[in-house]
VEXRO-977353 format. One line per 2 residues: number of its first residue (from 0); their letters; for each residue x, y, z of N, C-alpha, C. Coordinates in Angstrom, 2 decimals, always signed. Each point is the difference from the previous one (the first is absolute). Example, Ala and Ser with C-alpha at 12.3 -4.5 7.8 and 13.67 -1.06 7.14 Angstrom:
0) as) +13.19,-5.69,+7.80,-0.89,+1.19,+0.00,+0.90,+1.20,+0.00 | -0.35,+1.05,-0.72,+0.82,+1.19,+0.06,-0.77,+1.09,+0.73
END
This chain:
0) xx) +6.01,-0.18,-16.55,+1.22,+0.24,+0.75,+1.09,-0.95,-0.49 | +1.24,+0.42,+0.01,+1.07,-0.86,-0.45,+0.16,-1.22,+0.90
2) xx) +0.36,-1.16,-0.58,+0.13,-1.22,+0.77,+0.89,+0.13,+1.23 | +1.16,+0.74,-0.04,+0.84,+0.10,+1.20,-0.77,+0.44,+1.24
4) xx) -1.00,+0.85,-0.16,-0.79,+0.43,+1.15,-0.67,-1.18,+0.67 | -0.61,-0.87,-0.81,-0.69,-1.15,+0.55,+0.98,-0.98,+0.65
6) xx) +1.17,-0.15,-0.58,+1.01,-0.87,+0.61,+0.39,+0.52,+1.38 | +0.15,+1.31,+0.11,+0.38,+0.61,+1.27,-1.13,-0.12,+1.03
8) xx) -1.25,+0.24,-0.44,-1.15,-0.16,+0.91,-0.07,-1.43,+0.50 | +0.18,-0.96,-0.89,-0.03,-1.41,+0.39,+1.11,-0.32,+1.00
10) xx) +1.19,+0.52,-0.24,+1.11,-0.25,+0.91,-0.30,+0.54,+1.40 | -0.56,+1.18,+0.07,-0.35,+0.59,+1.29,-1.05,-0.85,+0.71
12) xx) -1.01,-0.44,-0.73,-1.08,-0.80,+0.60,+0.53,-1.33,+0.54 | +0.93,-0.63,-0.71,+0.57,-1.26,+0.46,+0.78,+0.20,+1.30
14) xx) +0.77,+1.08,+0.05,+0.76,+0.30,+1.22,-0.92,+0.26,+1.18 | -1.05,+0.78,-0.23,-0.94,+0.32,+1.06,-0.77,-1.25,+0.44
16) xx) -0.34,-0.86,-0.97,-0.71,-1.24,+0.32,+0.81,-0.86,+0.97 | +1.29,-0.12,-0.25,+0.84,-0.82,+0.88,+0.01,+0.55,+1.42
18) xx) +0.09,+1.32,+0.14,+0.01,+0.61,+1.33,-1.35,-0.14,+0.68 | -1.09,+0.18,-0.76,-1.33,-0.12,+0.59,-0.29,-1.41,+0.49
20) xx) +0.47,-1.00,-0.74,-0.20,-1.39,+0.43,+0.74,-0.26,+1.31 | +1.22,+0.53,+0.09,+0.78,-0.18,+1.23,-0.67,+0.67,+1.19
22) xx) -0.50,+1.22,-0.20,-0.66,+0.73,+1.08,-1.29,-0.72,+0.42 | -0.80,-0.42,-0.97,-1.26,-0.69,+0.32,+0.26,-1.30,+0.74
24) xx) +1.01,-0.76,-0.44,+0.31,-1.28,+0.65,+0.40,+0.22,+1.45 | +0.79,+1.03,+0.26,+0.44,+0.27,+1.37,-1.18,+0.35,+0.89
26) xx) -0.88,+0.88,-0.48,-1.14,+0.42,+0.81,-0.99,-1.13,+0.24 | -0.36,-0.72,-1.05,-1.00,-1.06,+0.12,+0.52,-1.13,+0.89
28) xx) +1.27,-0.38,-0.18,+0.57,-1.08,+0.82,-0.02,+0.37,+1.47 | +0.47,+1.22,+0.30,+0.03,+0.39,+1.41,-1.41,+0.28,+0.52
30) xx) -0.90,+0.47,-0.86,-1.37,+0.24,+0.42,-0.68,-1.28,+0.45 | +0.16,-1.08,-0.76,-0.58,-1.29,+0.40,+0.69,-0.53,+1.26
32) xx) +1.30,+0.19,+0.08,+0.75,-0.52,+1.16,-0.40,+0.70,+1.29 | -0.15,+1.32,-0.08,-0.26,+0.78,+1.22,-1.49,+0.16,+0.30
34) xx) -0.85,-0.21,-1.01,-1.44,+0.21,+0.20,-0.40,+1.46,-0.08 | +0.90,+0.85,-0.47,-0.29,+1.44,-0.12,-0.76,+0.24,-1.30
36) xx) -1.30,+0.28,+0.11,-0.82,+0.19,-1.19,+0.41,+1.26,-0.76 | +0.55,+0.97,+0.71,+0.45,+1.23,-0.66,+1.18,-0.29,-0.93
38) xx) +0.96,-0.79,+0.48,+1.15,-0.36,-0.85,-0.46,-0.87,-1.15 | -0.89,-0.94,+0.29,-0.49,-0.90,-1.05,-0.74,+0.78,-1.08
40) xx) -0.86,+0.94,+0.41,-0.74,+0.80,-0.98,+0.94,+0.87,-0.82 | +1.02,+0.54,+0.66,+0.99,+0.80,-0.74,+0.77,-0.88,-0.97
42) xx) +0.20,-1.26,+0.37,+0.67,-0.93,-0.90,-0.83,-0.29,-1.24 | -1.32,-0.15,+0.19,-0.88,-0.19,-1.17,-0.01,+1.25,-0.88
44) xx) +0.09,+1.16,+0.64,+0.10,+1.24,-0.77,+1.25,-0.02,-0.88 | +1.11,-0.43,+0.58,+1.24,-0.10,-0.77,-0.10,-1.07,-1.07
46) xx) -0.72,-1.08,+0.30,-0.17,-1.06,-1.00,-0.77,+0.52,-1.20 | -0.96,+0.89,+0.26,-0.74,+0.61,-1.10,+0.94,+0.82,-0.88
48) xx) +1.03,+0.58,+0.61,+1.00,+0.70,-0.80,+0.64,-0.95,-1.01 | +0.29,-1.21,+0.47,+0.63,-0.99,-0.89,-0.94,-0.39,-1.13
50) xx) -1.27,-0.23,+0.33,-0.97,-0.35,-1.04,-0.15,+1.14,-1.01 | +0.02,+1.23,+0.52,-0.15,+1.14,-0.90,+1.22,+0.14,-0.90
52) xx) +1.18,-0.36,+0.51,+1.20,+0.02,-0.85,-0.14,-0.98,-1.16 | -0.54,-1.18,+0.29,-0.21,-1.00,-1.05,-1.00,+0.53,-1.03
54) xx) -1.10,+0.59,+0.48,-1.00,+0.56,-0.92,+0.61,+1.10,-0.84 | +0.84,+0.83,+0.61,+0.64,+1.08,-0.73,+0.96,-0.54,-1.05
56) xx) +0.73,-1.05,+0.33,+0.92,-0.60,-0.97,-0.74,-0.52,-1.22 | -1.15,-0.65,+0.26,-0.81,-0.49,-1.12,-0.52,+1.16,-0.83
58) xx) -0.49,+1.06,+0.68,-0.52,+1.16,-0.72,+1.04,+0.69,-0.84 | +1.21,+0.17,+0.54,+1.07,+0.67,-0.73,+0.43,-0.84,-1.20
60) xx) +0.03,-1.32,+0.17,+0.40,-0.87,-1.11,-0.96,+0.14,-1.18 | -1.30,+0.13,+0.30,-0.99,+0.17,-1.07,+0.08,+1.41,-0.57
62) xx) +0.19,+1.00,+0.88,+0.00,+1.40,-0.44,+1.14,+0.32,-0.94 | +1.10,-0.74,+0.06,+1.16,+0.30,-0.83,-0.19,-0.40,-1.46
64) xx) -1.07,-0.76,-0.28,-0.22,-0.42,-1.39,-0.31,+1.21,-0.87 | +0.49,+0.01,-1.23,-0.27,+1.14,-0.90,-1.45,-0.01,-0.48
66) xx) -0.48,+1.11,-0.56,-1.36,+0.02,-0.55,-0.18,-1.08,-1.07 | -1.21,-0.52,-0.09,-0.30,-0.98,-1.04,-1.35,+0.33,-0.61
68) xx) -0.49,-0.90,-0.87,-1.25,+0.26,-0.71,-1.18,+0.17,+0.95 | -0.05,-0.79,+1.07,-1.11,+0.05,+0.93,+0.20,+1.04,+1.10
70) xx) +1.23,+0.45,+0.16,+0.30,+1.01,+1.04,+0.84,+1.11,-0.62 | -0.60,+0.82,-0.86,+0.77,+1.04,-0.70,+0.60,+1.05,+0.92
72) xx) -0.55,+0.16,+1.21,+0.56,+0.96,+0.95,+1.02,-0.65,+0.93 | +0.36,-1.25,-0.28,+0.96,-0.69,+0.85,-0.67,-0.73,+1.15
74) xx) +0.81,-0.54,+0.88,-0.49,-0.80,+1.12,+0.28,+0.66,+1.35 | +0.22,+1.31,-0.02,+0.45,+0.69,+1.20,-0.99,-0.09,+1.16
76) xx) -1.28,-0.06,-0.28,-0.98,-0.02,+1.08,+0.03,-1.29,+0.80 | +0.68,-1.03,-0.53,+0.14,-1.21,+0.80,+0.85,+0.28,+1.23
78) xx) +0.93,+0.93,-0.12,+0.78,+0.40,+1.17,-0.91,+0.69,+1.01 | -0.92,+0.81,-0.50,-0.96,+0.66,+0.89,-0.91,-1.02,+0.67
80) xx) -0.43,-1.00,-0.75,-0.83,-1.06,+0.58,+0.76,-0.75,+1.08 | +1.29,-0.20,-0.20,+0.82,-0.66,+1.02,+0.02,+0.83,+1.28
82) xx) +0.11,+1.32,-0.15,-0.04,+0.87,+1.17,-1.35,-0.12,+0.70 | -1.08,-0.14,-0.79,-1.32,-0.19,+0.59,-0.12,-1.30,+0.77
84) xx) +0.69,-1.04,-0.47,-0.02,-1.28,+0.71,+0.60,+0.12,+1.38 | +0.97,+0.90,+0.14,+0.59,+0.21,+1.32,-1.07,+0.46,+0.99
86) xx) -0.87,+0.90,-0.46,-1.10,+0.46,+0.86,-0.92,-1.17,+0.35 | -0.21,-0.90,-0.95,-0.82,-1.18,+0.27,+0.61,-0.89,+1.06
88) xx) +1.32,-0.20,-0.06,+0.67,-0.80,+1.03,-0.15,+0.64,+1.38 | +0.04,+1.32,+0.03,-0.14,+0.70,+1.28,-1.36,-0.25,+0.63
90) xx) -1.04,-0.09,-0.83,-1.34,-0.29,+0.53,-0.03,-1.38,+0.65 | +0.62,-0.98,-0.64,+0.04,-1.36,+0.57,+0.74,-0.01,+1.34
92) xx) +1.09,+0.75,+0.06,+0.77,+0.08,+1.24,-0.84,+0.63,+1.10 | -0.74,+1.05,-0.33,-0.85,+0.67,+0.99,-1.00,-0.96,+0.61
94) xx) -0.64,-0.81,-0.82,-0.98,-0.96,+0.51,+0.66,-0.99,+0.96 | +1.18,-0.50,-0.38,+0.70,-0.97,+0.84,+0.39,+0.61,+1.34
96) xx) +0.52,+1.21,-0.03,+0.45,+0.66,+1.23,-1.18,+0.28,+0.93 | -1.11,+0.48,-0.54,-1.18,+0.29,+0.83,-0.50,-1.27,+0.68
98) xx) -0.05,-1.10,-0.72,-0.47,-1.26,+0.58,+0.88,-0.43,+1.17 | +1.33,+0.10,-0.18,+0.91,-0.40,+1.07,-0.12,+0.93,+1.21
100) xx) -0.08,+1.30,-0.25,-0.08,+0.97,+1.10,-1.29,-0.16,+0.79 | -1.12,-0.14,-0.69,-1.28,-0.15,+0.68,-0.02,-1.29,+0.81
102) xx) +0.58,-1.06,-0.56,+0.07,-1.26,+0.73,+0.78,+0.13,+1.29 | +1.11,+0.73,-0.02,+0.79,+0.19,+1.22,-0.74,+0.86,+1.01
104) xx) -0.72,+1.03,-0.47,-0.76,+0.85,+0.91,-1.12,-0.78,+0.69 | -0.60,-0.93,-0.72,-1.09,-0.79,+0.57,+0.50,-1.04,+0.99
106) xx) +1.07,-0.69,-0.36,+0.44,-1.14,+0.80,+1.19,+0.30,+0.91 | +0.60,+1.17,-0.17,+1.12,+0.36,+0.85,+1.27,-0.76,-0.35
108) xx) +1.01,+0.15,+0.84,+1.28,-0.67,-0.25,+1.14,+0.98,+0.20 | +1.15,-0.55,+0.40,+1.17,+0.82,+0.26,+1.15,-0.46,-0.89
110) xx) +0.49,+0.84,-0.88,+1.12,-0.40,-0.86,+1.31,-0.06,+0.80 | +0.97,-0.76,-0.52,+1.32,-0.05,+0.62,+0.82,+1.17,-0.55
112) xx) +0.23,+0.97,+0.86,+0.75,+1.19,-0.41,+1.39,-0.10,+0.60 | +0.98,-0.29,-0.81,+1.40,-0.14,+0.42,+0.85,+0.99,-0.77
114) xx) +1.25,+0.17,+0.40,+0.90,+0.87,-0.77,+0.10,-0.42,-1.47 | -0.16,-1.29,-0.26,+0.06,-0.46,-1.38,-1.11,+0.61,-0.85
116) xx) -1.17,+0.22,+0.63,-1.12,+0.59,-0.73,+0.36,+1.41,-0.46 | +0.60,+0.76,+0.89,+0.39,+1.36,-0.37,+1.12,-0.01,-1.04
118) xx) +0.90,-0.97,+0.09,+1.09,-0.10,-0.97,-0.55,-0.29,-1.40 | -0.96,-0.90,-0.05,-0.61,-0.34,-1.30,-0.70,+1.21,-0.60
120) xx) -0.78,+0.69,+0.80,-0.77,+1.12,-0.52,+0.89,+1.18,-0.39 | +0.98,+0.33,+0.84,+0.88,+1.12,-0.32,+0.84,-0.31,-1.24
122) xx) +0.45,-1.24,-0.10,+0.78,-0.39,-1.17,-0.80,+0.10,-1.29 | -1.25,-0.45,+0.05,-0.83,+0.06,-1.21,-0.39,+1.44,-0.34
124) xx) -0.14,+0.85,+1.02,-0.28,+1.41,-0.27,+1.15,+0.63,-0.77 | +1.21,-0.28,+0.42,+1.17,+0.55,-0.68,+0.07,-0.49,-1.45
126) xx) -0.32,-1.27,-0.21,+0.00,-0.54,-1.37,-1.06,+0.69,-0.84 | -1.20,+0.19,+0.56,-1.08,+0.63,-0.74,+0.30,+1.46,-0.33
128) xx) +0.65,+0.70,+0.91,+0.38,+1.38,-0.29,+0.97,+0.05,-1.17 | +0.96,-0.92,+0.00,+0.96,-0.05,-1.10,-0.69,-0.35,-1.32
130) xx) -0.92,-0.96,+0.04,-0.71,-0.41,-1.21,-0.85,+1.14,-0.55 | -0.75,+0.67,+0.90,-0.86,+1.10,-0.43,+0.81,+1.12,-0.63
132) xx) +1.10,+0.37,+0.63,+0.84,+1.08,-0.53,+0.56,-0.37,-1.37 | +0.50,-1.22,-0.11,+0.57,-0.49,-1.26,-1.05,-0.05,-1.10
134) xx) -1.19,-0.54,+0.31,-1.02,-0.20,-1.02,-0.62,+1.32,-0.45 | -0.19,+0.94,+0.92,-0.54,+1.30,-0.37,+0.98,+0.75,-0.90
136) xx) +1.30,-0.10,+0.32,+1.00,+0.66,-0.82,+0.01,-0.58,-1.42 | -0.09,-1.32,-0.08,-0.04,-0.64,-1.31,-1.30,+0.32,-0.74
138) xx) -1.11,+0.10,+0.74,-1.28,+0.33,-0.62,+0.05,+1.36,-0.66 | +0.62,+0.97,+0.69,+0.12,+1.35,-0.58,+0.94,-0.01,-1.21
140) xx) +1.11,-0.71,+0.13,+0.98,-0.03,-1.07,-0.54,-0.68,-1.26 | -0.81,-1.04,+0.21,-0.55,-0.76,-1.13,-1.42,+0.41,-0.35
142) xx) -0.58,+0.92,+0.77,-1.38,+0.46,-0.22,-0.94,-1.19,-0.10 | +0.05,-0.87,+1.00,-0.81,-1.22,-0.01,-1.07,+0.05,+1.08
144) xx) -1.28,-0.06,-0.42,-1.08,+0.04,+0.99,-0.07,-1.28,+0.82 | +0.43,-1.13,-0.58,-0.07,-1.25,+0.75,+1.06,-0.02,+1.09
146) xx) +1.17,+0.55,-0.24,+1.02,+0.09,+1.04,-0.43,+0.98,+1.10 | -0.62,+1.10,-0.42,-0.47,+0.98,+0.97,-1.09,-0.60,+0.88
148) xx) -0.93,-0.73,-0.62,-1.08,-0.65,+0.77,+0.57,-1.00,+0.98 | +0.98,-0.77,-0.44,+0.59,-1.00,+0.87,+0.78,+0.66,+1.14
150) xx) +0.65,+1.12,-0.30,+0.73,+0.73,+1.05,-0.97,+0.54,+1.05 | -1.16,+0.49,-0.45,-1.02,+0.49,+0.93,-0.48,-1.12,+0.91
152) xx) -0.15,-1.17,-0.58,-0.42,-1.17,+0.77,+1.05,-0.33,+1.05 | +1.25,-0.06,-0.40,+1.08,-0.33,+0.92,+0.15,+1.07,+1.08
154) xx) -0.23,+1.26,-0.38,+0.08,+1.09,+0.97,-1.00,-0.21,+1.13 | -1.18,-0.51,-0.33,-1.00,-0.24,+1.04,+0.49,-1.04,+0.99
156) xx) +0.87,-0.92,-0.45,+0.57,-1.00,+0.91,+0.82,+0.66,+1.10 | +0.68,+1.07,-0.32,+0.83,+0.69,+0.99,-0.87,+0.51,+1.15
158) xx) -1.10,+0.67,-0.35,-0.88,+0.56,+1.03,-0.70,-1.09,+0.80 | -0.43,-1.05,-0.68,-0.67,-1.07,+0.73,+0.96,-0.72,+0.93
160) xx) +1.23,-0.17,-0.44,+0.98,-0.68,+0.85,+0.32,+0.84,+1.24 | +0.08,+1.31,-0.16,+0.22,+0.86,+1.15,-1.16,-0.10,+0.99
162) xx) -1.22,-0.10,-0.54,-1.17,-0.17,+0.86,+0.07,-1.31,+0.77 | +0.45,-1.04,-0.69,+0.13,-1.31,+0.65,+1.04,+0.05,+1.12
164) xx) +1.10,+0.70,-0.24,+1.04,+0.11,+1.03,-0.56,+0.67,+1.26 | -0.79,+1.06,-0.19,-0.62,+0.67,+1.14,-0.95,-0.96,+0.73
166) xx) -0.77,-0.78,-0.76,-0.94,-0.95,+0.60,+0.74,-1.08,+0.78 | +1.13,-0.45,-0.53,+0.78,-1.02,+0.70,+0.52,+0.55,+1.33
168) xx) +0.44,+1.26,-0.02,+0.47,+0.62,+1.23,-1.14,+0.08,+1.02 | -1.20,+0.36,-0.48,-1.16,+0.06,+0.89,-0.36,-1.36,+0.56
170) xx) +0.07,-1.04,-0.83,-0.30,-1.36,+0.46,+1.00,-0.44,+1.07 | +1.24,+0.34,-0.21,+1.04,-0.37,+0.97,-0.22,+0.70,+1.34
172) xx) -0.63,+1.17,-0.04,-0.27,+0.75,+1.23,-1.32,-0.43,+0.66 | -0.69,-0.99,-0.61,-1.21,-0.52,+0.62,-1.30,+0.40,-0.66
174) xx) +0.07,+0.43,-1.24,-1.21,+0.39,-0.73,-0.11,-0.82,-1.29 | -0.33,-1.30,+0.10,-0.04,-0.88,-1.17,-1.05,+0.40,-1.04
176) xx) -1.00,+0.80,+0.42,-1.04,+0.40,-0.95,+0.59,+0.87,-1.11 | +1.15,+0.61,+0.25,+0.63,+0.84,-1.02,+0.45,-0.81,-1.21
178) xx) +0.21,-1.31,+0.19,+0.44,-0.84,-1.11,-1.05,-0.05,-1.11 | -1.26,-0.41,+0.28,-1.01,+0.01,-1.06,-0.40,+1.40,-0.44
180) xx) +0.07,+0.98,+0.93,-0.31,+1.37,-0.38,+1.00,+0.49,-1.05 | +1.27,-0.34,+0.19,+1.02,+0.39,-0.98,-0.28,-0.64,-1.35
182) xx) -0.50,-1.24,+0.04,-0.33,-0.68,-1.25,-1.09,+0.77,-0.76 | -0.97,+0.55,+0.74,-1.05,+0.78,-0.65,+0.53,+1.33,-0.53
184) xx) +0.99,+0.55,+0.70,+0.64,+1.22,-0.50,+0.71,-0.29,-1.32 | +0.58,-1.20,-0.09,+0.65,-0.42,-1.24,-0.99,+0.08,-1.16
186) xx) -1.24,-0.39,+0.28,-1.03,+0.02,-1.03,-0.20,+1.41,-0.55 | +0.05,+1.00,+0.88,-0.18,+1.39,-0.43,+1.10,+0.40,-0.98
188) xx) +1.24,-0.35,+0.33,+1.12,+0.33,-0.88,-0.13,-0.72,-1.34 | -0.42,-1.26,+0.06,-0.17,-0.76,-1.24,-1.09,+0.63,-0.87
190) xx) -1.10,+0.39,+0.64,-1.11,+0.61,-0.74,+0.44,+1.30,-0.67 | +0.80,+0.80,+0.69,+0.47,+1.27,-0.57,+0.88,-0.24,-1.21
192) xx) +0.92,-0.96,+0.11,+0.86,-0.31,-1.14,-0.82,-0.52,-1.18 | -0.98,-0.86,+0.28,-0.84,-0.53,-1.06,-0.80,+1.09,-0.69
194) xx) -0.50,+0.96,+0.78,-0.77,+1.10,-0.57,+0.86,+0.85,-0.93 | +1.22,+0.31,+0.41,+0.88,+0.82,-0.84,+0.31,-0.71,-1.32
196) xx) +0.25,-1.28,+0.08,+0.30,-0.76,-1.22,-1.23,-0.08,-0.89 | -1.17,-0.24,+0.60,-1.23,-0.11,-0.78,-0.31,+1.30,-0.73
198) xx) +0.18,+1.13,+0.67,-0.26,+1.30,-0.63,+0.96,+0.23,-1.17 | +1.28,-0.31,+0.21,+1.00,+0.21,-1.04,-0.30,-0.83,-1.24
200) xx) -0.28,-1.29,+0.20,-0.25,-0.88,-1.15,-1.33,+0.32,-0.68 | -1.02,+0.36,+0.80,-1.30,+0.30,-0.62,+0.08,+1.26,-0.86
202) xx) +0.82,+0.97,+0.42,+0.17,+1.20,-0.83,+0.56,-0.33,-1.36 | +0.93,-0.93,-0.05,+0.59,-0.40,-1.28,-1.01,-0.77,-0.84
204) xx) -0.66,-0.97,+0.62,-0.96,-0.83,-0.75,-1.22,+0.80,-0.44 | -0.33,+1.07,+0.72,-1.14,+0.84,-0.36,+0.40,+1.15,-0.93
206) xx) +1.24,-0.02,-0.47,+0.50,+1.03,-0.93,-0.10,+1.40,+0.58 | +0.41,+0.16,+1.23,+0.04,+1.32,+0.61,+1.06,+0.87,-0.68
208) xx) -0.21,+1.31,-0.03,+0.95,+0.93,-0.60,+1.37,-0.18,+0.65 | +1.03,-0.09,-0.84,+1.36,-0.22,+0.50,+0.81,+1.30,+0.00
210) xx) -0.08,+0.76,-1.11,+0.73,+1.26,-0.11,-1.03,+1.12,-0.08 | +0.20,+1.04,+0.77,-0.95,+1.11,+0.03,-0.12,+0.66,-1.37
212) xx) -1.24,+0.32,-0.38,-0.29,+0.56,-1.31,+0.74,+1.31,-0.24 | +0.07,+0.86,+0.99,+0.65,+1.30,-0.17,+1.49,-0.14,-0.29
214) xx) +0.65,-1.01,+0.61,+1.42,-0.22,-0.24,+0.23,-0.40,-1.45 | -0.86,-0.85,-0.53,+0.12,-0.41,-1.40,-0.30,+1.16,-0.94
216) xx) -1.01,+0.79,+0.34,-0.39,+1.11,-0.86,+1.15,+1.01,-0.14 | +0.72,+0.25,+1.08,+1.10,+0.96,-0.08,+1.07,-0.45,-0.98
218) xx) +0.28,-1.29,-0.03,+1.00,-0.52,-0.93,-0.50,+0.13,-1.43 | -1.25,-0.33,-0.24,-0.56,+0.06,-1.35,-0.03,+1.42,-0.53
220) xx) -0.45,+0.94,+0.81,-0.13,+1.38,-0.44,+1.36,+0.68,-0.21 | +1.07,-0.60,+0.52,+1.34,+0.56,-0.20,+0.56,-0.33,-1.38
222) xx) -0.68,-0.86,-0.74,+0.45,-0.37,-1.36,-0.48,+1.08,-0.97 | +0.91,+0.64,-0.73,-0.40,+1.05,-0.96,-0.98,-0.54,-1.04
224) xx) -1.03,+0.78,-0.28,-0.99,-0.39,-1.00,-1.20,-0.71,+0.56 | +0.07,-0.46,+1.25,-1.14,-0.67,+0.63,-0.89,+1.06,+0.64
226) xx) -1.28,-0.06,-0.32,-0.93,+1.01,+0.50,-0.64,-0.37,+1.34 | -0.14,-1.26,+0.26,-0.62,-0.44,+1.23,-0.19,-1.51,+0.01
228) xx) -0.63,-0.51,+1.04,-0.27,-1.43,+0.09,-1.14,-0.23,+0.98 | -0.62,-1.14,-0.13,-1.08,-0.38,+0.93,-0.15,-1.52,-0.02
230) xx) -0.99,-0.47,+0.77,-0.26,-1.43,+0.13,+1.28,-0.78,+0.32 | +0.71,+0.49,+1.00,+1.26,-0.62,+0.44,-0.34,-1.14,+0.97
232) xx) +0.51,-1.18,-0.29,-0.29,-1.15,+0.85,+1.27,-0.83,+0.23 | +0.19,-0.41,+1.22,+1.10,-0.89,+0.33,-0.53,-1.16,+0.83
234) xx) +0.68,-1.13,-0.11,-0.34,-1.17,+0.80,+1.23,-0.87,+0.12 | -0.08,-0.98,+0.91,+1.12,-0.90,+0.22,+0.59,+0.19,+1.38
236) xx) +1.23,-0.46,+0.19,+0.69,+0.13,+1.28,+0.93,+1.21,-0.05 | +0.57,+0.34,+1.13,+0.84,+1.20,+0.08,+1.18,-0.06,-0.95
238) xx) +0.49,-1.19,-0.29,+1.20,-0.13,-0.82,-0.29,-0.56,-1.40 | -1.27,-0.15,-0.34,-0.35,-0.59,-1.30,-1.34,+0.60,-0.44
240) xx) +0.06,+1.17,-0.64,-1.20,+0.81,-0.25,-0.37,-0.02,-1.49 | -1.30,-0.11,-0.25,-0.54,+0.16,-1.35,-0.74,+1.33,-0.05
242) xx) +0.27,+0.77,-1.07,-0.55,+1.35,-0.12,-0.67,+0.17,-1.35 | -1.13,+0.68,-0.01,-0.58,+0.45,-1.27,-0.61,+1.39,+0.21
244) xx) +0.09,+0.82,-1.04,-0.52,+1.36,+0.07,-0.24,+0.54,-1.40 | -0.81,+1.06,-0.08,-0.30,+0.69,-1.24,+0.80,+1.31,-0.04
246) xx) +0.72,+0.22,-1.08,+0.83,+1.19,-0.14,-0.56,+0.88,-1.12 | -0.15,+1.30,+0.28,-0.53,+0.93,-0.99,+1.13,+0.56,-0.86
248) xx) -0.17,-0.13,-1.29,+0.95,+0.57,-0.96,-0.72,+1.05,-0.84 | +0.72,+0.99,-0.58,-0.64,+1.02,-0.86,-0.75,-0.66,-1.15
250) xx) -1.16,+0.55,-0.34,-0.82,-0.57,-1.06,+0.72,+0.00,-1.35 | +0.85,+1.00,-0.20,+0.68,+0.09,-1.29,+1.24,-0.89,-0.09
252) xx) +0.37,-0.65,+1.08,+1.21,-0.84,+0.00,-0.25,-1.26,-0.83 | +0.98,-0.37,-0.84,-0.13,-1.22,-0.81,+0.03,-1.23,+0.90
254) xx) -0.61,-1.07,-0.49,-0.11,-1.21,+0.80,+1.36,-0.58,+0.35 | +0.93,-0.01,-0.98,+1.31,-0.57,+0.28,+0.76,+0.84,+1.03
256) xx) -0.18,+1.32,-0.04,+0.63,+0.86,+0.99,-0.59,-0.24,+1.40 | -1.32,-0.13,+0.05,-0.66,-0.26,+1.28,+0.43,-1.34,+0.57
258) xx) +0.15,-0.97,-0.88,+0.44,-1.33,+0.44,+1.41,+0.07,+0.58 | +0.87,+0.71,-0.68,+1.37,+0.16,+0.49,+0.02,+0.74,+1.34
260) xx) -0.86,+1.00,+0.12,-0.09,+0.75,+1.24,-0.47,-0.89,+1.16 | -0.90,-0.93,-0.30,-0.50,-0.89,+1.04,+1.13,-0.89,+0.55
262) xx) +0.95,-0.34,-0.86,+1.14,-0.80,+0.46,+0.89,+0.82,+0.93 | +0.10,+1.29,-0.28,+0.76,+0.88,+0.88,-0.67,+0.06,+1.37
264) xx) -1.33,+0.11,-0.01,-0.75,+0.02,+1.26,+0.26,-1.28,+0.80 | -0.08,-1.13,-0.68,+0.20,-1.29,+0.67,+1.41,-0.10,+0.57
266) xx) +1.01,+0.42,-0.78,+1.38,-0.06,+0.47,+0.21,+0.87,+1.23 | -0.61,+1.18,-0.01,+0.14,+0.91,+1.15,-0.65,-0.62,+1.25
268) xx) -1.15,-0.61,-0.19,-0.70,-0.61,+1.13,+0.80,-1.16,+0.59 | +0.53,-0.85,-0.87,+0.78,-1.16,+0.48,+1.28,+0.46,+0.67
270) xx) +0.60,+1.07,-0.55,+1.21,+0.54,+0.62,-0.28,+0.53,+1.40 | -1.13,+0.68,+0.14,-0.36,+0.58,+1.31,-0.50,-1.07,+0.96
272) xx) -0.74,-0.97,-0.53,-0.57,-1.07,+0.83,+0.45,-1.35,-0.57 | +1.19,-0.46,+0.36,+0.52,-1.26,-0.55,-0.82,-1.22,+0.37
274) xx) -0.90,+0.14,+0.97,-0.85,-1.13,+0.37,-1.09,-0.27,-1.03 | -0.15,+0.89,-0.99,-1.01,-0.21,-1.04,+0.46,-1.12,-0.93
276) xx) -0.74,-1.10,+0.00,+0.34,-1.13,-0.86,-0.48,+0.22,-1.43 | -1.12,+0.71,-0.16,-0.53,+0.28,-1.33,-0.93,+1.19,+0.08
278) xx) +0.00,+0.79,-1.05,-0.87,+1.18,-0.06,-0.66,+0.07,-1.37 | -1.30,+0.18,+0.00,-0.76,+0.14,-1.26,-0.44,+1.44,-0.12
280) xx) +0.42,+0.66,-1.10,-0.30,+1.41,-0.22,-1.05,+0.13,-1.11 | -1.15,+0.55,+0.32,-1.04,+0.24,-0.99,+0.13,+1.45,-0.48
282) xx) +0.06,+0.19,-1.31,+0.14,+1.35,-0.57,-1.37,+0.52,-0.41 | -0.29,+1.23,+0.37,-1.26,+0.61,-0.39,+0.13,+1.52,+0.03
284) xx) -0.86,+0.71,-0.72,+0.04,+1.48,+0.02,-0.61,+0.51,+1.31 | +0.28,+1.22,+0.39,-0.61,+0.52,+1.21,-1.50,+0.15,-0.16
286) xx) -0.75,+0.00,+1.08,-1.45,+0.13,-0.10,-0.40,+1.36,-0.55 | -1.15,+0.08,-0.61,-0.50,+1.26,-0.58,-0.10,+1.06,+1.09
288) xx) +0.41,+1.18,-0.31,-0.05,+1.09,+0.95,+1.17,+0.02,+0.96 | +0.99,-0.93,-0.22,+1.16,-0.03,+0.91,+0.85,+1.23,-0.21
290) x) +0.52,+0.55,+1.06,+0.90,+1.16,-0.07,+1.30,-0.35,+0.70
END
């Protein structure tokens, strides 16, 4: 990918990091002050957003390096690994939240629920909605899986914060047990976000098919002189795909003509699917008995 893309991804991550730190600081500070385990757990969730931003920044910085002798396919998967680290941070947050919630359920306690608590939570919800919308839009525009993963993580903050607000209202009405219960609900949202990120990154690392075979075949068969194709394989991320396939040429076609035709096939494929970073075309005659 061209360097400007990585500069833009980095710029977005730095902006989001600053907002996530502010949101986490507000929640954690007020959580300790008020004794509300739900706010405190939501603050740790937001803090994980900040840690994941740092991990993503490191991953993007490495991913922008050009291919070298030891990494002929480039360093793009480091960005995918950074997205995977976000899922790892979510697991740590889940453990912390469960411990705090179970402790409150066992020993009891009443948090201080004041108008300031609602102001903090509503304010941070509005910030998170703005961050999620901004980051998802940039993720689509830049076709960045690490921005998309981070946006998914931040989106979970919105739902967990709304849950905390409901729990605070319940505590104020005389049901303090809702405070630790809300913290456990936060765990469910965190687990869902972590699962989505884990599935997305594992598909890339496991070389799952990126572009459907039939879509590629239609482009290849539209090239005059091409008889067919098979053994079509794609791997990589949605915006950075490696492709290889076998193309059938007439047996009587000269090698130089077949070679030139293969370049036409490659150009057509890249034109139709600009996310293809490289395509290897194997030339061969059609199988015996082919009609």
